[in-house]
SERO-4910 file (N, C-alpha, C, O; in steps of 0.05 Angstrom, whole numbers):
BEGIN
 pado doro    nc1    nc2    nc3   cac1   cac2   cac3    cc1    cc2    cc3    oc1    oc2    oc3
  Met    A     19    -23     -1      1     -1     -4     20     28      4     32     33     25
  Ser    A     18     44    -18     31     67    -19     19     89     -7     -4     96    -11
  Lys    A     38    102     10     24    127     20     54    150     24     78    145     19
  Leu    A     42    176     37     56    188     33     89    180     62     83    168     83
  Thr    A    110    186     59    121    176     79    118    202    101    123    226     98
  Pro    A    108    188    125    112    212    147    143    209    163    160    192    168
  Arg    A    137    233    168    151    248    189    161    234    216    142    233    233
  Leu    A    184    223    224    181    213    249    194    222    278    210    241    277
  Pro    A    189    213    300    192    228    329    219    241    320    220    265    318
  His    A    235    228    315    274    242    318    276    254    295    299    258    287
  Gln    A    253    263    279    261    280    253    237    313    262    230    332    248
  Thr    A    235    308    282    218    332    281    211    339    309    210    320    325
  Asp    A    205    366    319    192    378    345    169    365    352    167    358    376
  Asp    A    147    358    335    126    356    345    123    332    364    139    317    373
  Ile    A     95    335    368     89    312    384     75    295    377     57    303    362
  Phe    A     75    276    380     59    243    375     51    229    395     62    229    417
  Leu    A     27    215    388     15    208    406     18    170    393     25    163    371
  Thr    A     12    156    412     13    126    410    -14    112    429    -30    127    439
  Asp    A    -15     88    431    -26     78    448    -20     63    476      2     53    472
  Gly    A    -28     57    500    -16     43    515    -34     28    529    -58     33    531
  Gly    A    -19      4    540    -34    -13    555    -52    -29    545    -74    -31    556
  Thr    A    -44    -48    516    -58    -56    507    -72    -85    523    -96    -87    527
  Glu    A    -52   -104    530    -59   -131    536    -69   -117    570    -79   -133    586
  Thr    A    -67    -91    576    -81   -102    605   -105    -82    603   -120    -80    622
  Trp    A   -110    -68    583   -134    -62    571   -161    -89    555   -185    -89    557
  Leu    A   -144   -107    541   -155   -132    539   -165   -152    555   -186   -164    551
  Met    A   -145   -158    580   -146   -170    602   -171   -162    616   -191   -175    614
  Tyr    A   -168   -137    630   -181   -125    651   -208   -109    642   -229   -111    655
  Lys    A   -206    -93    616   -233    -87    609   -249   -102    596   -272   -105    606
  Arg    A   -242   -113    574   -261   -139    564   -258   -170    564   -270   -186    550
  Gly    A   -240   -175    582   -244   -201    591   -233   -224    564   -246   -241    552
  Phe    A   -207   -218    560   -202   -232    543   -181   -240    542   -165   -224    533
  Glu    A   -170   -268    549   -155   -289    555   -134   -284    537   -145   -284    515
  Leu    A    -98   -276    533    -85   -269    524    -58   -298    525    -34   -297    532
  Pro    A    -72   -320    516    -44   -342    515    -15   -334    508    -11   -316    492
  Glu    A      4   -346    519     30   -332    525     30   -296    522     48   -283    513
  Phe    A     11   -289    530     15   -258    530      8   -249    501     10   -225    496
  Ser    A      1   -264    483     -1   -255    456    -21   -245    445    -40   -259    436
  Ala    A    -20   -217    443    -48   -201    438    -56   -203    412    -79   -201    405
  Phe    A    -32   -208    392    -34   -213    362    -54   -232    349    -69   -228    329
  His    A    -49   -257    367    -65   -276    364    -99   -280    367   -113   -299    362
  Leu    A   -106   -251    378   -132   -250    388   -147   -239    350   -171   -235    346
  Leu    A   -132   -237    335   -153   -229    317   -154   -247    300   -156   -243    276
  Asn    A   -154   -276    314   -162   -295    292   -193   -300    305   -205   -319    296
  Asn    A   -205   -287    323   -229   -283    325   -247   -255    323   -239   -233    329
  Glu    A   -269   -261    313   -285   -238    312   -296   -214    327   -301   -191    322
  Arg    A   -296   -228    342   -306   -215    380   -281   -193    382   -283   -168    382
  Ser    A   -260   -207    383   -230   -195    396   -222   -178    378   -210   -157    382
  Lys    A   -229   -191    351   -214   -166    330   -234   -134    328   -229   -110    322
  Ala    A   -253   -146    337   -273   -124    337   -263   -101    361   -261    -77    361
  Ala    A   -259   -126    385   -245   -102    406   -228    -89    400   -231    -65    404
  Leu    A   -202    -97    387   -185    -93    375   -180    -66    357   -162    -49    357
  Arg    A   -202    -68    341   -210    -39    330   -212    -21    347   -198     -1    352
  Glu    A   -233    -31    358   -254     -5    374   -220      7    399   -218     31    405
  Tyr    A   -204    -10    407   -183      4    419   -163     19    409   -151     35    423
  Tyr    A   -155     13    376   -144     37    356   -157     56    351   -149     79    348
  Thr    A   -176     48    349   -201     71    328   -197    102    357   -195    127    355
  Ala    A   -197     88    374   -207    105    401   -183    125    397   -186    148    391
  Phe    A   -159    114    403   -131    128    402   -130    145    380   -124    169    377
  Ala    A   -136    131    366   -134    151    337   -145    171    322   -137    183    302
  Lys    A   -172    171    341   -190    191    340   -178    218    357   -179    242    350
  Val    A   -168    208    381   -163    239    393   -143    249    373   -146    273    366
  Ala    A   -120    233    359    -96    241    352   -107    263    316    -91    276    302
  Val    A   -132    259    312   -142    262    291   -148    294    307   -136    316    306
  Asp    A   -175    284    323   -181    321    326   -162    332    344   -169    354    351
  Leu    A   -132    323    357   -112    347    358    -95    351    334    -78    370    333
  Gly    A    -98    340    321    -83    342    291    -54    333    293    -37    345    279
  Thr    A    -48    317    306    -21    303    313    -21    279    294    -38    270    279
  Pro    A      8    270    300     15    235    288      5    224    304     -2    232    326
  Phe    A      3    195    291      4    175    311     12    153    303     13    145    279
  Ile    A     20    138    330     42    113    323     24     87    328     15     86    351
  Phe    A     18     71    314      5     48    320     31     25    322     49     20    307
  Asp    A     22     12    348     36    -12    363     32    -27    379     10    -26    391
  Ser    A     49    -43    385     44    -60    400     36    -91    392     48   -111    399
  Leu    A     10    -91    374      8   -122    375     24   -140    366     16   -163    371
  Thr    A     47   -138    351     64   -154    348     92   -156    358    113   -161    347
  Tyr    A     83   -149    390    103   -155    415    112   -182    412    135   -190    409
  Arg    A     90   -194    414    103   -228    421     97   -247    394     94   -271    392
  Ala    A     98   -224    374     91   -245    345    126   -248    325    133   -237    304
  Ser    A    140   -268    344    168   -270    342    167   -304    347    153   -316    363
  Arg    A    187   -316    328    180   -346    322    184   -365    346    177   -389    345
  Asp    A    197   -352    372    192   -377    387    160   -373    402    147   -393    406
  Trp    A    149   -347    409    127   -347    417    108   -362    401     95   -381    411
  Gly    A    105   -352    374     95   -358    361     89   -391    357     67   -400    354
  Thr    A    115   -406    357    117   -436    355     97   -442    387     85   -464    390
  Leu    A     96   -431    396     81   -441    436     55   -441    424     40   -457    434
  Leu    A     41   -421    395     17   -425    399     14   -438    377     -9   -439    368
  Gly    A     39   -452    359     18   -469    338     32   -461    314     39   -479    300
  Tyr    A     39   -428    304     48   -429    289     71   -435    269     94   -437    277
  Ser    A     63   -437    242     87   -445    232     98   -414    226     84   -395    233
  Thr    A    136   -408    207    140   -396    200    123   -375    182    123   -351    188
  Gln    A    105   -385    155     92   -372    145     71   -363    159     66   -339    155
  Ser    A     55   -375    175     30   -364    190     35   -343    203     21   -322    202
  Leu    A     54   -346    217     67   -330    231     71   -304    216     57   -284    222
  Ala    A     92   -303    197     83   -279    182     61   -267    171     57   -243    168
  Glu    A     48   -285    167     13   -270    159      2   -260    180     -8   -238    177
  Met    A      2   -270    204     -4   -254    229      2   -227    229    -16   -211    227
  Asn    A     30   -219    231     47   -202    228     33   -180    217     25   -159    227
  His    A     32   -194    182     18   -174    165    -12   -165    178    -20   -142    182
  Arg    A    -24   -184    182    -52   -176    192    -45   -155    214    -53   -132    211
  Cys    A    -37   -158    227    -37   -122    252    -33   -100    237    -48    -81    238
  Phe    A     -8   -102    218     -9    -79    204    -32    -69    183    -38    -45    179
  Glu    A    -43    -94    170    -77    -84    159    -92    -72    179   -108    -54    176
  Leu    A    -85    -83    200   -114    -72    224   -104    -40    229   -121    -23    225
  Tyr    A    -81    -33    237    -73     -8    233    -82     12    221    -90     34    229
  Arg    A    -80     -4    190    -83     19    166   -118     17    163   -133     31    148
  Glu    A   -123      5    172   -159      1    170   -170     15    185   -192     26    181
  Cys    A   -154     16    209   -166     43    240   -164     77    226   -180     94    222
  Ala    A   -137     74    222   -125     96    204   -151    109    184   -164    129    186
  Asp    A   -152     91    168   -174    102    150   -195    105    158   -205    124    146
  Glu    A   -215     91    179   -234     95    194   -245    129    203   -262    145    197
  Val    A   -222    127    219   -225    155    228   -212    180    225   -206    198    241
  Gly    A   -205    177    189   -187    200    176   -161    204    179   -156    227    172
  Leu    A   -147    197    184   -118    201    203   -106    197    174   -104    176    161
  Ala    A    -98    226    166    -74    230    146    -61    218    143    -50    210    164
  Ala    A    -50    207    114    -30    184    114      3    196    128     20    182    139
  Glu    A      4    219    125     25    233    131     30    238    168     48    245    183
  Asn    A      0    229    171      3    229    205      4    199    221      6    194    245
  Thr    A      0    179    193     -1    153    208     26    140    206     34    133    184
  Ile    A     43    135    228     60    113    228     58     94    244     51     95    267
  Ile    A     66     72    230     67     45    233     88     33    239    105     27    222
  Ser    A     89     26    271    115     11    283    108    -18    284     86    -29    287
  Gly    A    133    -28    281    134    -62    282    144    -70    319    168    -70    326
  Cys    A    131    -74    329    139    -70    350    145    -99    361    128   -116    358
  Ile    A    173   -106    377    190   -134    378    175   -131    416    160   -115    426
  Gly    A    186   -149    423    193   -159    446    219   -185    452    227   -202    435
  Pro    A    227   -182    477    243   -200    480    233   -222    479    211   -229    486
  Lys    A    264   -240    465    261   -265    459    249   -287    478    237   -307    472
  Gly    A    255   -280    501    234   -294    523    233   -285    543    241   -262    541
  Asp    A    225   -290    571    212   -273    591    220   -245    597    242   -242    607
  Ala    A    207   -226    594    223   -202    604    223   -194    642    216   -173    651
  Tyr    A    230   -211    655    235   -210    675    236   -236    686    224   -243    707
  Lys    A    258   -259    665    278   -271    672    307   -268    645    306   -265    621
  Thr    A    324   -270    662    358   -263    645    359   -281    617    352   -304    623
  Asn    A    362   -281    599    366   -296    577    398   -301    571    408   -289    552
  Arg    A    416   -319    588    445   -312    588    459   -325    569    484   -325    566
  Asp    A    442   -338    555    450   -346    531    445   -337    498    452   -349    478
  Leu    A    428   -307    504    431   -295    479    453   -272    481    454   -254    497
  Thr    A    470   -279    459    492   -255    451    473   -238    434    453   -244    422
  Ala    A    489   -209    438    480   -192    412    480   -202    383    462   -194    368
  Glu    A    505   -224    370    495   -239    343    469   -252    351    449   -243    340
  Ser    A    466   -270    364    443   -285    366    423   -269    360    410   -271    339
  Ala    A    420   -254    377    396   -238    387    392   -221    346    376   -226    328
  Glu    A    411   -207    348    406   -199    318    396   -221    294    380   -217    276
  Ile    A    408   -243    300    398   -269    274    368   -270    286    350   -265    271
  Tyr    A    362   -276    313    331   -287    314    319   -259    306    300   -263    290
  His    A    322   -240    309    300   -220    313    303   -206    284    282   -194    277
  Arg    A    322   -205    267    320   -200    237    295   -222    229    274   -210    233
  Glu    A    292   -237    225    264   -256    221    237   -229    222    226   -217    203
  Gln    A    233   -227    253    204   -216    247    218   -183    243    201   -165    246
  Ile    A    243   -172    237    239   -139    227    240   -146    194    230   -129    179
  Asp    A    250   -172    180    242   -174    151    224   -170    144    219   -151    128
  Thr    A    203   -188    155    171   -187    156    165   -160    162    153   -150    143
  Phe    A    168   -143    182    162   -118    188    173   -103    160    158    -83    154
  Met    A    196   -108    142    196    -93    119    183    -90    102    178    -70     89
  Glu    A    172   -118    100    160   -128     82    131   -113     80    130    -99     60
  Ala    A    113   -113     92     92   -102    111     98    -67    104     82    -51     96
  Gly    A    117    -64    107    112    -25     98    121    -12    130    118     12    131
  Val    A    127    -21    148    135    -13    170    146     22    173    161     25    154
  Asp    A    145     38    183    160     59    190    187     57    209    209     66    208
  Ile    A    174     41    227    191     42    260    196     23    264    177     10    255
  Val    A    219      2    275    210    -18    294    204     -7    318    206     17    314
  Thr    A    197    -11    344    199    -11    374    207    -36    385    195    -57    380
  Ala    A    225    -34    399    221    -64    421    231    -49    443    249    -33    444
  Leu    A    211    -63    464    198    -60    489    212    -81    506    222   -102    498
  Thr    A    212    -72    533    214    -84    558    242   -106    549    239   -130    548
  Leu    A    272    -89    543    283   -106    539    307   -111    565    314    -87    569
  Asn    A    317   -122    576    336   -137    600    357   -137    602    370   -132    622
  Thr    A    367   -146    576    395   -137    574    407   -122    551    396   -124    529
  Thr    A    428   -108    556    444   -103    537    448   -118    504    443   -105    484
  Asp    A    454   -135    503    465   -149    484    444   -156    467    446   -155    442
  Glu    A    422   -164    479    396   -168    463    385   -139    444    375   -140    421
  Ala    A    389   -118    456    384    -96    446    400    -79    429    394    -60    414
  Val    A    420    -88    434    442    -82    409    438   -101    390    447    -97    367
  Gly    A    426   -121    394    422   -142    366    397   -140    354    393   -153    334
  Ile    A    380   -124    364    352   -115    362    366    -79    337    362    -72    314
  Ala    A    378    -72    356    382    -46    337    407    -44    312    413    -27    295
  Gln    A    417    -72    321    435    -77    293    420    -88    275    422    -78    252
  Ala    A    400   -112    279    384   -119    257    363    -90    243    355    -88    220
  Ser    A    359    -80    256    344    -56    244    356    -40    226    347    -32    205
  Ala    A    382    -35    240    406    -11    222    404    -24    201    396    -14    180
  Lys    A    414    -55    202    420    -74    171    397    -76    160    401    -84    137
  Ala    A    375    -72    163    343    -69    148    339    -47    136    325    -42    116
  Gly    A    356    -25    154    346      2    138    329     17    153    327     40    142
  Val    A    314     15    174    292     20    192    304     35    218    324     29    232
  Pro    A    288     56    219    298     65    254    285     48    282    261     42    285
  Ser    A    303     44    299    292     33    319    295     41    347    316     41    360
  Val    A    266     48    356    266     46    375    268     37    401    246     31    409
  Ile    A    292     33    422    296     15    449    288     21    469    292     44    477
  Ala    A    274      3    485    260     17    513    268     -8    530    264    -29    519
  Phe    A    279     -7    558    300    -24    568    273    -24    594    253    -11    595
  Thr    A    285    -48    613    276    -52    636    289    -58    657    303    -78    654
  Ile    A    291    -45    684    301    -42    697    293    -63    726    270    -71    733
  Glu    A    318    -67    739    307    -77    760    308    -61    786    318    -39    783
  Lys    A    299    -69    817    300    -39    836    325    -34    844    326    -19    864
  Asp    A    355    -42    832    378    -34    838    380    -22    809    401    -27    798
  Arg    A    364     -9    795    373     11    774    390    -10    754    403      2    737
  Lys    A    391    -25    752    399    -41    731    389    -59    713    369    -72    719
  Leu    A    400    -62    689    387    -81    677    398   -115    689    418   -121    702
  Arg    A    379   -130    680    382   -164    697    414   -161    681    430   -173    695
  Ser    A    424   -152    664    450   -165    648    470   -149    670    492   -156    676
  Gly    A    459   -132    677    483   -110    711    482    -90    695    484    -71    710
  Glu    A    479    -82    674    487    -56    672    468    -33    671    445    -34    664
  Thr    A    484    -12    681    458     14    686    449     30    658    467     34    643
  Leu    A    436     34    654    428     51    626    457     75    614    463     82    591
  Lys    A    467     82    638    487     96    628    505     81    611    515     89    590
  Gln    A    511     53    626    530     42    609    517     22    586    531     10    570
  Ser    A    491     22    586    480      1    566    479     19    539    489     12    518
  Ile    A    462     48    543    462     57    519    474     74    504    464     90    488
  Pro    A    504     69    510    529     74    490    533     51    471    539     52    447
  Gln    A    530     31    484    539      7    464    519     -2    442    523    -21    427
  Leu    A    496     15    442    479     16    417    485     24    389    502     42    387
  Pro    A    476     15    368    489     28    341    480     53    342    459     58    354
  Met    A    493     69    332    480    103    324    464     97    307    464     78    291
  Pro    A    448    118    312    419    120    290    419    131    275    432    152    273
  Leu    A    400    118    251    404    121    224    408    160    219    407    175    239
  Pro    A    411    169    198    417    198    199    385    212    185    374    201    166
  Thr    A    373    234    196    351    240    192    356    256    156    376    263    142
  Thr    A    322    256    153    322    261    119    311    289    124    307    303    104
***
């Protein structure tokens, strides 16, 4: 689907809106079960798909009313190989689910009249394992290889940016940032820290952030 290329948050001082608390809303406001905490899986049911449409259009409508860009995000957080396997998805069917998530975003944008230049499609990535456990076997190189599969799917679907959430090790963050850079798409890296203000891998944010690849130049 062709559309005007939107400006991204690192390219402008404009305010951007996005959604927040997808899984919490689905579970506690609408009563849906999320197997393996996978919101994308709900697209297989018409009732839960309608709820997802309600969720995203409500946020996007706020952006339209305020005249701000909106970043569609979050549904693909668990739509990577290991999590997909737990839910019975093949490589092909998982890729199709990623595409369906982005199709829903675009449908919601059209429904509320969000301008193409204000519609940012983000490919959301979660950690390879549990966000509250340390995956000591995951190196930056293996993380890059693992997450590049999903990022390549994102690129085929025409995403504008990659957003990686709840990362608890520097190596995985570096791997995702490297995979995104090599695919030619900007990435947002968001960490989780423990009560000691460090990642589970032991680094502080001050130590971890400089290890990430430099962002793509703005245009």
